[in-house]
PyMOL Python script that loads the backbone (N, CA, C, O; Angstrom):
from pymol import cmd

cmd.read_pdbstr("""\
ATOM      1  N   MET A   1    -119.988 191.705 147.290  1.00  0.00           N
ATOM      2  CA  MET A   1    -119.654 191.424 148.345  1.00  0.00           C
ATOM      3  C   MET A   1    -120.453 190.430 148.780  1.00  0.00           C
ATOM      4  O   MET A   1    -121.663 190.206 148.797  1.00  0.00           O
ATOM      5  N   ALA A   2    -118.951 189.611 149.309  1.00  0.00           N
ATOM      6  CA  ALA A   2    -119.816 187.828 150.040  1.00  0.00           C
ATOM      7  C   ALA A   2    -120.378 188.662 151.467  1.00  0.00           C
ATOM      8  O   ALA A   2    -120.124 189.792 151.883  1.00  0.00           O
ATOM      9  N   ARG A   3    -121.266 187.548 152.010  1.00  0.00           N
ATOM     10  CA  ARG A   3    -122.236 187.996 152.934  1.00  0.00           C
ATOM     11  C   ARG A   3    -121.831 187.256 154.199  1.00  0.00           C
ATOM     12  O   ARG A   3    -122.221 186.144 154.556  1.00  0.00           O
ATOM     13  N   VAL A   4    -120.737 188.300 154.987  1.00  0.00           N
ATOM     14  CA  VAL A   4    -119.461 187.734 155.693  1.00  0.00           C
ATOM     15  C   VAL A   4    -119.359 188.316 156.931  1.00  0.00           C
ATOM     16  O   VAL A   4    -119.302 189.528 156.722  1.00  0.00           O
ATOM     17  N   CYS A   5    -119.310 188.114 158.024  1.00  0.00           N
ATOM     18  CA  CYS A   5    -118.990 188.865 158.761  1.00  0.00           C
ATOM     19  C   CYS A   5    -117.498 189.178 159.210  1.00  0.00           C
ATOM     20  O   CYS A   5    -116.778 188.212 159.462  1.00  0.00           O
ATOM     21  N   GLN A   6    -117.083 190.218 159.304  1.00  0.00           N
ATOM     22  CA  GLN A   6    -115.550 190.572 159.234  1.00  0.00           C
ATOM     23  C   GLN A   6    -115.389 190.406 160.217  1.00  0.00           C
ATOM     24  O   GLN A   6    -114.178 190.200 160.290  1.00  0.00           O
ATOM     25  N   ILE A   7    -115.936 190.313 161.482  1.00  0.00           N
ATOM     26  CA  ILE A   7    -115.023 189.531 163.249  1.00  0.00           C
ATOM     27  C   ILE A   7    -115.263 187.816 163.581  1.00  0.00           C
ATOM     28  O   ILE A   7    -114.474 186.964 163.989  1.00  0.00           O
ATOM     29  N   THR A   8    -116.733 187.745 163.205  1.00  0.00           N
ATOM     30  CA  THR A   8    -116.950 186.146 163.802  1.00  0.00           C
ATOM     31  C   THR A   8    -116.857 185.207 162.415  1.00  0.00           C
ATOM     32  O   THR A   8    -116.716 184.020 162.709  1.00  0.00           O
ATOM     33  N   GLY A   9    -116.899 185.440 161.087  1.00  0.00           N
ATOM     34  CA  GLY A   9    -116.622 184.886 159.610  1.00  0.00           C
ATOM     35  C   GLY A   9    -117.917 184.040 159.972  1.00  0.00           C
ATOM     36  O   GLY A   9    -117.840 182.839 160.231  1.00  0.00           O
ATOM     37  N   LYS A  10    -119.024 184.693 159.972  1.00  0.00           N
ATOM     38  CA  LYS A  10    -120.326 184.014 159.992  1.00  0.00           C
ATOM     39  C   LYS A  10    -120.583 184.756 159.164  1.00  0.00           C
ATOM     40  O   LYS A  10    -120.569 185.969 158.957  1.00  0.00           O
ATOM     41  N   ARG A  11    -121.009 183.209 158.350  1.00  0.00           N
ATOM     42  CA  ARG A  11    -121.465 183.471 156.883  1.00  0.00           C
ATOM     43  C   ARG A  11    -123.045 182.579 156.297  1.00  0.00           C
ATOM     44  O   ARG A  11    -123.318 181.712 157.128  1.00  0.00           O
ATOM     45  N   THR A  12    -123.891 182.598 155.332  1.00  0.00           N
ATOM     46  CA  THR A  12    -124.708 182.267 154.360  1.00  0.00           C
ATOM     47  C   THR A  12    -124.079 180.432 154.586  1.00  0.00           C
ATOM     48  O   THR A  12    -122.997 179.848 154.526  1.00  0.00           O
ATOM     49  N   ARG A  13    -125.995 179.969 154.955  1.00  0.00           N
ATOM     50  CA  ARG A  13    -125.716 178.792 155.386  1.00  0.00           C
ATOM     51  C   ARG A  13    -127.229 177.919 154.909  1.00  0.00           C
ATOM     52  O   ARG A  13    -128.358 178.408 154.880  1.00  0.00           O
ATOM     53  N   VAL A  14    -126.813 176.445 154.548  1.00  0.00           N
ATOM     54  CA  VAL A  14    -127.711 176.184 153.153  1.00  0.00           C
ATOM     55  C   VAL A  14    -128.495 175.167 153.928  1.00  0.00           C
ATOM     56  O   VAL A  14    -127.906 174.226 154.460  1.00  0.00           O
ATOM     57  N   GLY A  15    -130.472 175.385 154.064  1.00  0.00           N
ATOM     58  CA  GLY A  15    -131.288 174.245 154.277  1.00  0.00           C
ATOM     59  C   GLY A  15    -132.162 174.261 153.954  1.00  0.00           C
ATOM     60  O   GLY A  15    -132.099 175.043 153.005  1.00  0.00           O
ATOM     61  N   ASN A  16    -133.564 173.775 154.073  1.00  0.00           N
ATOM     62  CA  ASN A  16    -134.356 173.498 153.103  1.00  0.00           C
ATOM     63  C   ASN A  16    -135.659 174.201 153.562  1.00  0.00           C
ATOM     64  O   ASN A  16    -135.747 174.249 154.789  1.00  0.00           O
ATOM     65  N   ASN A  17    -136.747 174.786 152.851  1.00  0.00           N
ATOM     66  CA  ASN A  17    -138.010 174.637 153.316  1.00  0.00           C
ATOM     67  C   ASN A  17    -138.832 173.499 153.431  1.00  0.00           C
ATOM     68  O   ASN A  17    -139.308 172.975 152.423  1.00  0.00           O
ATOM     69  N   VAL A  18    -138.998 173.162 154.317  1.00  0.00           N
ATOM     70  CA  VAL A  18    -140.558 172.172 154.500  1.00  0.00           C
ATOM     71  C   VAL A  18    -141.368 172.630 154.515  1.00  0.00           C
ATOM     72  O   VAL A  18    -141.628 173.575 155.259  1.00  0.00           O
ATOM     73  N   SER A  19    -142.413 171.919 153.329  1.00  0.00           N
ATOM     74  CA  SER A  19    -143.704 172.404 153.850  1.00  0.00           C
ATOM     75  C   SER A  19    -144.989 171.429 154.441  1.00  0.00           C
ATOM     76  O   SER A  19    -144.848 170.217 154.598  1.00  0.00           O
ATOM     77  N   HIS A  20    -146.116 172.074 154.707  1.00  0.00           N
ATOM     78  CA  HIS A  20    -146.578 170.810 155.397  1.00  0.00           C
ATOM     79  C   HIS A  20    -146.831 169.715 155.166  1.00  0.00           C
ATOM     80  O   HIS A  20    -147.027 168.938 156.100  1.00  0.00           O
ATOM     81  N   ALA A  21    -146.922 169.231 153.642  1.00  0.00           N
ATOM     82  CA  ALA A  21    -146.784 167.705 152.869  1.00  0.00           C
ATOM     83  C   ALA A  21    -145.104 167.178 152.659  1.00  0.00           C
ATOM     84  O   ALA A  21    -144.794 166.220 151.952  1.00  0.00           O
ATOM     85  N   ASN A  22    -144.167 167.993 153.401  1.00  0.00           N
ATOM     86  CA  ASN A  22    -143.548 167.651 154.322  1.00  0.00           C
ATOM     87  C   ASN A  22    -142.257 167.330 152.565  1.00  0.00           C
ATOM     88  O   ASN A  22    -141.308 166.571 152.369  1.00  0.00           O
ATOM     89  N   ASN A  23    -143.023 168.461 151.634  1.00  0.00           N
ATOM     90  CA  ASN A  23    -141.608 169.042 150.773  1.00  0.00           C
ATOM     91  C   ASN A  23    -140.227 169.376 150.909  1.00  0.00           C
ATOM     92  O   ASN A  23    -139.940 169.563 152.092  1.00  0.00           O
ATOM     93  N   ARG A  24    -139.313 169.512 150.159  1.00  0.00           N
ATOM     94  CA  ARG A  24    -138.281 170.012 150.827  1.00  0.00           C
ATOM     95  C   ARG A  24    -137.617 170.534 149.615  1.00  0.00           C
ATOM     96  O   ARG A  24    -137.389 169.955 148.553  1.00  0.00           O
ATOM     97  N   THR A  25    -137.246 172.228 150.134  1.00  0.00           N
ATOM     98  CA  THR A  25    -136.762 172.690 148.776  1.00  0.00           C
ATOM     99  C   THR A  25    -135.199 173.677 149.380  1.00  0.00           C
ATOM    100  O   THR A  25    -134.991 173.966 150.559  1.00  0.00           O
ATOM    101  N   LYS A  26    -134.432 173.975 148.388  1.00  0.00           N
ATOM    102  CA  LYS A  26    -133.359 174.556 149.583  1.00  0.00           C
ATOM    103  C   LYS A  26    -133.798 175.912 149.655  1.00  0.00           C
ATOM    104  O   LYS A  26    -134.701 176.249 148.889  1.00  0.00           O
ATOM    105  N   ARG A  27    -133.064 177.177 150.852  1.00  0.00           N
ATOM    106  CA  ARG A  27    -132.994 177.834 150.685  1.00  0.00           C
ATOM    107  C   ARG A  27    -131.719 178.432 151.729  1.00  0.00           C
ATOM    108  O   ARG A  27    -131.081 177.633 152.413  1.00  0.00           O
ATOM    109  N   LYS A  28    -131.443 179.847 151.766  1.00  0.00           N
ATOM    110  CA  LYS A  28    -130.706 180.435 152.386  1.00  0.00           C
ATOM    111  C   LYS A  28    -131.130 181.086 154.044  1.00  0.00           C
ATOM    112  O   LYS A  28    -132.154 181.691 154.361  1.00  0.00           O
ATOM    113  N   PHE A  29    -129.872 180.686 154.960  1.00  0.00           N
ATOM    114  CA  PHE A  29    -130.131 181.428 155.781  1.00  0.00           C
ATOM    115  C   PHE A  29    -129.037 182.264 156.322  1.00  0.00           C
ATOM    116  O   PHE A  29    -128.029 181.902 156.929  1.00  0.00           O
ATOM    117  N   TYR A  30    -129.582 183.926 155.853  1.00  0.00           N
ATOM    118  CA  TYR A  30    -128.583 184.802 155.816  1.00  0.00           C
ATOM    119  C   TYR A  30    -128.391 185.485 157.310  1.00  0.00           C
ATOM    120  O   TYR A  30    -129.378 185.630 158.031  1.00  0.00           O
ATOM    121  N   PRO A  31    -126.872 185.963 157.808  1.00  0.00           N
ATOM    122  CA  PRO A  31    -126.590 186.210 158.927  1.00  0.00           C
ATOM    123  C   PRO A  31    -127.222 187.490 158.964  1.00  0.00           C
ATOM    124  O   PRO A  31    -127.925 187.773 157.993  1.00  0.00           O
ATOM    125  N   ASN A  32    -127.107 188.362 159.938  1.00  0.00           N
ATOM    126  CA  ASN A  32    -128.077 189.736 160.171  1.00  0.00           C
ATOM    127  C   ASN A  32    -126.817 190.642 159.963  1.00  0.00           C
ATOM    128  O   ASN A  32    -126.150 190.860 160.974  1.00  0.00           O
ATOM    129  N   LEU A  33    -126.474 191.102 158.985  1.00  0.00           N
ATOM    130  CA  LEU A  33    -125.091 191.682 158.657  1.00  0.00           C
ATOM    131  C   LEU A  33    -125.294 193.617 158.229  1.00  0.00           C
ATOM    132  O   LEU A  33    -125.800 194.216 157.280  1.00  0.00           O
ATOM    133  N   GLN A  34    -124.544 194.078 159.595  1.00  0.00           N
ATOM    134  CA  GLN A  34    -124.682 195.263 159.259  1.00  0.00           C
ATOM    135  C   GLN A  34    -123.640 196.488 158.938  1.00  0.00           C
ATOM    136  O   GLN A  34    -122.445 196.334 159.190  1.00  0.00           O
ATOM    137  N   LYS A  35    -124.055 197.520 158.461  1.00  0.00           N
ATOM    138  CA  LYS A  35    -122.440 198.259 158.073  1.00  0.00           C
ATOM    139  C   LYS A  35    -122.317 198.963 159.622  1.00  0.00           C
ATOM    140  O   LYS A  35    -123.186 199.621 160.194  1.00  0.00           O
ATOM    141  N   LYS A  36    -121.113 198.651 160.056  1.00  0.00           N
ATOM    142  CA  LYS A  36    -121.224 199.861 161.585  1.00  0.00           C
ATOM    143  C   LYS A  36    -119.758 200.085 161.919  1.00  0.00           C
ATOM    144  O   LYS A  36    -118.864 199.291 162.211  1.00  0.00           O
ATOM    145  N   ARG A  37    -119.788 201.674 161.762  1.00  0.00           N
ATOM    146  CA  ARG A  37    -118.186 202.482 162.314  1.00  0.00           C
ATOM    147  C   ARG A  37    -118.375 202.299 163.582  1.00  0.00           C
ATOM    148  O   ARG A  37    -119.480 202.339 164.123  1.00  0.00           O
ATOM    149  N   PHE A  38    -117.231 202.070 164.184  1.00  0.00           N
ATOM    150  CA  PHE A  38    -116.513 201.950 165.395  1.00  0.00           C
ATOM    151  C   PHE A  38    -115.067 202.727 165.587  1.00  0.00           C
ATOM    152  O   PHE A  38    -113.965 202.405 165.143  1.00  0.00           O
ATOM    153  N   PHE A  39    -115.501 204.033 166.527  1.00  0.00           N
ATOM    154  CA  PHE A  39    -113.795 204.242 166.888  1.00  0.00           C
ATOM    155  C   PHE A  39    -112.948 203.750 167.328  1.00  0.00           C
ATOM    156  O   PHE A  39    -113.191 203.648 168.530  1.00  0.00           O
ATOM    157  N   LEU A  40    -111.470 203.096 166.973  1.00  0.00           N
ATOM    158  CA  LEU A  40    -110.774 202.387 167.031  1.00  0.00           C
ATOM    159  C   LEU A  40    -109.784 203.422 168.216  1.00  0.00           C
ATOM    160  O   LEU A  40    -109.023 204.182 167.618  1.00  0.00           O
ATOM    161  N   GLU A  41    -109.724 203.517 169.684  1.00  0.00           N
ATOM    162  CA  GLU A  41    -109.019 204.756 169.943  1.00  0.00           C
ATOM    163  C   GLU A  41    -107.535 204.403 170.046  1.00  0.00           C
ATOM    164  O   GLU A  41    -106.934 205.279 170.668  1.00  0.00           O
ATOM    165  N   SER A  42    -106.602 203.210 169.559  1.00  0.00           N
ATOM    166  CA  SER A  42    -105.803 203.213 169.524  1.00  0.00           C
ATOM    167  C   SER A  42    -104.460 203.914 168.844  1.00  0.00           C
ATOM    168  O   SER A  42    -103.264 203.967 169.129  1.00  0.00           O
ATOM    169  N   GLN A  43    -105.501 204.532 167.558  1.00  0.00           N
ATOM    170  CA  GLN A  43    -105.193 205.021 166.104  1.00  0.00           C
ATOM    171  C   GLN A  43    -105.877 206.134 165.965  1.00  0.00           C
ATOM    172  O   GLN A  43    -105.530 206.930 165.093  1.00  0.00           O
ATOM    173  N   GLY A  44    -107.100 206.434 166.886  1.00  0.00           N
ATOM    174  CA  GLY A  44    -107.556 207.344 166.672  1.00  0.00           C
ATOM    175  C   GLY A  44    -108.480 207.345 165.776  1.00  0.00           C
ATOM    176  O   GLY A  44    -109.180 208.353 165.678  1.00  0.00           O
ATOM    177  N   ALA A  45    -108.629 206.592 165.197  1.00  0.00           N
ATOM    178  CA  ALA A  45    -109.477 206.895 163.872  1.00  0.00           C
ATOM    179  C   ALA A  45    -111.175 206.075 163.560  1.00  0.00           C
ATOM    180  O   ALA A  45    -111.412 205.002 164.115  1.00  0.00           O
ATOM    181  N   TRP A  46    -111.754 206.438 163.051  1.00  0.00           N
ATOM    182  CA  TRP A  46    -113.205 205.648 162.744  1.00  0.00           C
ATOM    183  C   TRP A  46    -112.967 204.525 161.905  1.00  0.00           C
ATOM    184  O   TRP A  46    -112.395 204.761 160.841  1.00  0.00           O
ATOM    185  N   VAL A  47    -113.357 203.101 162.217  1.00  0.00           N
ATOM    186  CA  VAL A  47    -113.102 202.239 161.138  1.00  0.00           C
ATOM    187  C   VAL A  47    -114.550 201.290 160.990  1.00  0.00           C
ATOM    188  O   VAL A  47    -115.083 200.635 161.886  1.00  0.00           O
ATOM    189  N   THR A  48    -115.098 201.475 159.239  1.00  0.00           N
ATOM    190  CA  THR A  48    -116.125 200.826 158.974  1.00  0.00           C
ATOM    191  C   THR A  48    -116.190 198.994 159.177  1.00  0.00           C
ATOM    192  O   THR A  48    -115.480 198.236 158.515  1.00  0.00           O
ATOM    193  N   LEU A  49    -116.737 198.742 159.751  1.00  0.00           N
ATOM    194  CA  LEU A  49    -117.178 196.914 159.637  1.00  0.00           C
ATOM    195  C   LEU A  49    -118.398 196.969 159.577  1.00  0.00           C
ATOM    196  O   LEU A  49    -119.279 197.597 160.166  1.00  0.00           O
ATOM    197  N   ARG A  50    -118.301 195.584 158.098  1.00  0.00           N
ATOM    198  CA  ARG A  50    -119.436 194.998 157.827  1.00  0.00           C
ATOM    199  C   ARG A  50    -119.923 193.834 159.028  1.00  0.00           C
ATOM    200  O   ARG A  50    -119.478 192.716 158.768  1.00  0.00           O
ATOM    201  N   VAL A  51    -120.838 193.908 160.412  1.00  0.00           N
ATOM    202  CA  VAL A  51    -120.625 192.724 161.025  1.00  0.00           C
ATOM    203  C   VAL A  51    -121.741 192.173 161.495  1.00  0.00           C
ATOM    204  O   VAL A  51    -122.566 193.086 161.524  1.00  0.00           O
ATOM    205  N   ALA A  52    -122.352 190.938 161.978  1.00  0.00           N
ATOM    206  CA  ALA A  52    -123.667 190.655 163.271  1.00  0.00           C
ATOM    207  C   ALA A  52    -123.321 190.958 163.876  1.00  0.00           C
ATOM    208  O   ALA A  52    -122.206 191.029 164.392  1.00  0.00           O
ATOM    209  N   THR A  53    -125.475 191.642 164.175  1.00  0.00           N
ATOM    210  CA  THR A  53    -125.409 191.884 164.887  1.00  0.00           C
ATOM    211  C   THR A  53    -125.260 191.399 166.513  1.00  0.00           C
ATOM    212  O   THR A  53    -125.337 192.209 167.437  1.00  0.00           O
ATOM    213  N   SER A  54    -124.981 189.612 166.749  1.00  0.00           N
ATOM    214  CA  SER A  54    -124.284 189.777 167.369  1.00  0.00           C
ATOM    215  C   SER A  54    -122.871 190.188 167.571  1.00  0.00           C
ATOM    216  O   SER A  54    -122.592 190.568 168.708  1.00  0.00           O
ATOM    217  N   ALA A  55    -121.819 190.183 166.578  1.00  0.00           N
ATOM    218  CA  ALA A  55    -120.647 190.160 167.443  1.00  0.00           C
ATOM    219  C   ALA A  55    -120.701 192.373 167.812  1.00  0.00           C
ATOM    220  O   ALA A  55    -119.791 192.931 168.426  1.00  0.00           O
ATOM    221  N   MET A  56    -122.010 193.178 167.217  1.00  0.00           N
ATOM    222  CA  MET A  56    -121.508 194.167 167.790  1.00  0.00           C
ATOM    223  C   MET A  56    -121.823 194.300 169.115  1.00  0.00           C
ATOM    224  O   MET A  56    -121.436 195.252 169.793  1.00  0.00           O
ATOM    225  N   ARG A  57    -122.756 193.070 169.681  1.00  0.00           N
ATOM    226  CA  ARG A  57    -123.062 192.664 171.356  1.00  0.00           C
ATOM    227  C   ARG A  57    -121.944 192.539 171.984  1.00  0.00           C
ATOM    228  O   ARG A  57    -121.711 193.262 172.953  1.00  0.00           O
ATOM    229  N   THR A  58    -121.057 191.612 171.555  1.00  0.00           N
ATOM    230  CA  THR A  58    -119.907 190.949 171.836  1.00  0.00           C
ATOM    231  C   THR A  58    -118.635 192.706 171.474  1.00  0.00           C
ATOM    232  O   THR A  58    -117.762 193.288 172.118  1.00  0.00           O
ATOM    233  N   ILE A  59    -118.960 192.793 170.798  1.00  0.00           N
ATOM    234  CA  ILE A  59    -118.109 194.563 171.089  1.00  0.00           C
ATOM    235  C   ILE A  59    -118.539 195.481 172.176  1.00  0.00           C
ATOM    236  O   ILE A  59    -117.904 196.163 172.981  1.00  0.00           O
ATOM    237  N   ASN A  60    -119.668 195.316 171.983  1.00  0.00           N
ATOM    238  CA  ASN A  60    -120.269 196.046 172.968  1.00  0.00           C
ATOM    239  C   ASN A  60    -119.425 195.939 174.644  1.00  0.00           C
ATOM    240  O   ASN A  60    -119.071 196.766 175.485  1.00  0.00           O
ATOM    241  N   LYS A  61    -119.379 194.639 174.530  1.00  0.00           N
ATOM    242  CA  LYS A  61    -119.463 194.249 175.825  1.00  0.00           C
ATOM    243  C   LYS A  61    -117.962 193.883 176.128  1.00  0.00           C
ATOM    244  O   LYS A  61    -117.638 193.820 177.314  1.00  0.00           O
ATOM    245  N   LYS A  62    -117.281 193.706 175.428  1.00  0.00           N
ATOM    246  CA  LYS A  62    -115.737 193.286 175.813  1.00  0.00           C
ATOM    247  C   LYS A  62    -114.369 194.690 174.746  1.00  0.00           C
ATOM    248  O   LYS A  62    -113.144 194.676 174.618  1.00  0.00           O
ATOM    249  N   GLY A  63    -115.498 195.699 174.216  1.00  0.00           N
ATOM    250  CA  GLY A  63    -114.707 196.604 173.514  1.00  0.00           C
ATOM    251  C   GLY A  63    -113.963 195.897 172.087  1.00  0.00           C
ATOM    252  O   GLY A  63    -113.632 194.773 171.711  1.00  0.00           O
ATOM    253  N   LEU A  64    -113.930 197.324 171.560  1.00  0.00           N
ATOM    254  CA  LEU A  64    -113.264 197.097 170.297  1.00  0.00           C
ATOM    255  C   LEU A  64    -111.700 196.208 170.061  1.00  0.00           C
ATOM    256  O   LEU A  64    -111.392 195.209 169.410  1.00  0.00           O
ATOM    257  N   GLU A  65    -111.033 197.050 170.856  1.00  0.00           N
ATOM    258  CA  GLU A  65    -109.834 196.195 170.624  1.00  0.00           C
ATOM    259  C   GLU A  65    -109.714 194.669 171.088  1.00  0.00           C
ATOM    260  O   GLU A  65    -108.913 194.008 170.425  1.00  0.00           O
ATOM    261  N   ALA A  66    -110.550 193.834 172.383  1.00  0.00           N
ATOM    262  CA  ALA A  66    -110.147 192.718 172.330  1.00  0.00           C
ATOM    263  C   ALA A  66    -111.192 191.930 171.569  1.00  0.00           C
ATOM    264  O   ALA A  66    -111.317 190.730 171.818  1.00  0.00           O
ATOM    265  N   VAL A  67    -111.982 192.544 170.620  1.00  0.00           N
ATOM    266  CA  VAL A  67    -112.573 191.469 170.218  1.00  0.00           C
ATOM    267  C   VAL A  67    -111.862 191.462 168.365  1.00  0.00           C
ATOM    268  O   VAL A  67    -111.990 190.513 167.592  1.00  0.00           O
ATOM    269  N   LEU A  68    -111.179 192.726 168.061  1.00  0.00           N
ATOM    270  CA  LEU A  68    -110.488 192.573 167.184  1.00  0.00           C
ATOM    271  C   LEU A  68    -109.283 191.379 167.166  1.00  0.00           C
ATOM    272  O   LEU A  68    -109.020 190.525 166.319  1.00  0.00           O
ATOM    273  N   LYS A  69    -108.649 191.707 168.512  1.00  0.00           N
ATOM    274  CA  LYS A  69    -107.154 191.243 169.208  1.00  0.00           C
ATOM    275  C   LYS A  69    -107.986 189.187 169.349  1.00  0.00           C
ATOM    276  O   LYS A  69    -107.130 188.386 169.724  1.00  0.00           O
ATOM    277  N   ASP A  70    -108.900 188.779 169.174  1.00  0.00           N
ATOM    278  CA  ASP A  70    -109.129 187.726 169.558  1.00  0.00           C
ATOM    279  C   ASP A  70    -109.152 187.137 167.971  1.00  0.00           C
ATOM    280  O   ASP A  70    -108.532 186.151 167.574  1.00  0.00           O
ATOM    281  N   ALA A  71    -109.872 187.847 167.326  1.00  0.00           N
ATOM    282  CA  ALA A  71    -111.116 187.811 166.233  1.00  0.00           C
ATOM    283  C   ALA A  71    -109.480 187.526 165.132  1.00  0.00           C
ATOM    284  O   ALA A  71    -109.704 186.767 164.189  1.00  0.00           O
ATOM    285  N   HIS A  72    -108.210 187.977 165.200  1.00  0.00           N
ATOM    286  CA  HIS A  72    -106.748 187.970 164.566  1.00  0.00           C
ATOM    287  C   HIS A  72    -106.429 186.877 164.997  1.00  0.00           C
ATOM    288  O   HIS A  72    -106.022 186.041 164.190  1.00  0.00           O
ATOM    289  N   SER A  73    -106.523 186.531 166.498  1.00  0.00           N
ATOM    290  CA  SER A  73    -105.832 185.061 166.737  1.00  0.00           C
ATOM    291  C   SER A  73    -106.581 183.953 166.073  1.00  0.00           C
ATOM    292  O   SER A  73    -106.178 183.010 165.391  1.00  0.00           O
ATOM    293  N   ARG A  74    -107.723 184.298 166.437  1.00  0.00           N
ATOM    294  CA  ARG A  74    -108.634 182.811 166.151  1.00  0.00           C
ATOM    295  C   ARG A  74    -108.674 182.922 164.350  1.00  0.00           C
ATOM    296  O   ARG A  74    -109.353 181.991 163.914  1.00  0.00           O
ATOM    297  N   GLY A  75    -108.133 183.798 163.258  1.00  0.00           N
ATOM    298  CA  GLY A  75    -107.989 183.969 162.218  1.00  0.00           C
ATOM    299  C   GLY A  75    -109.542 183.672 161.117  1.00  0.00           C
ATOM    300  O   GLY A  75    -109.706 182.898 160.174  1.00  0.00           O
ATOM    301  N   THR A  76    -110.423 184.623 161.739  1.00  0.00           N
ATOM    302  CA  THR A  76    -111.464 185.220 161.369  1.00  0.00           C
ATOM    303  C   THR A  76    -111.848 186.158 160.813  1.00  0.00           C
ATOM    304  O   THR A  76    -112.693 186.234 159.921  1.00  0.00           O
ATOM    305  N   LEU A  77    -110.971 187.310 161.533  1.00  0.00           N
ATOM    306  CA  LEU A  77    -110.328 188.491 161.024  1.00  0.00           C
ATOM    307  C   LEU A  77    -109.881 188.998 159.457  1.00  0.00           C
ATOM    308  O   LEU A  77    -108.756 189.084 158.965  1.00  0.00           O
ATOM    309  N   SER A  78    -111.235 189.304 158.868  1.00  0.00           N
ATOM    310  CA  SER A  78    -111.101 189.693 157.478  1.00  0.00           C
ATOM    311  C   SER A  78    -111.549 191.254 156.903  1.00  0.00           C
ATOM    312  O   SER A  78    -112.451 191.743 156.223  1.00  0.00           O
ATOM    313  N   VAL A  79    -110.431 191.664 157.564  1.00  0.00           N
ATOM    314  CA  VAL A  79    -110.059 193.233 157.217  1.00  0.00           C
ATOM    315  C   VAL A  79    -108.749 193.732 156.115  1.00  0.00           C
ATOM    316  O   VAL A  79    -108.536 194.927 155.910  1.00  0.00           O
TER     317      VAL A  79
END
""", "prot")
cmd.dss("prot")
cmd.show_as("cartoon", "prot")
cmd.util.cbc("prot")
cmd.orient("prot")
């Protein structure tokens, strides 16, 4: 399973490890993904999403319905 947030679309980024001698080697930056259950009130059901912790904060602030609607309009929703 790919390491991609289902709400924001955040995915693995690539960068460099830079040593004290300025040697550069490739490394990966992974998003902080968590598997979390949310209650979808419109359908009266629980949904399990793999979301970044930043997306969890957004869901807590705006609500799941608004975040799903916004993600769908941006085209990042992958559910």
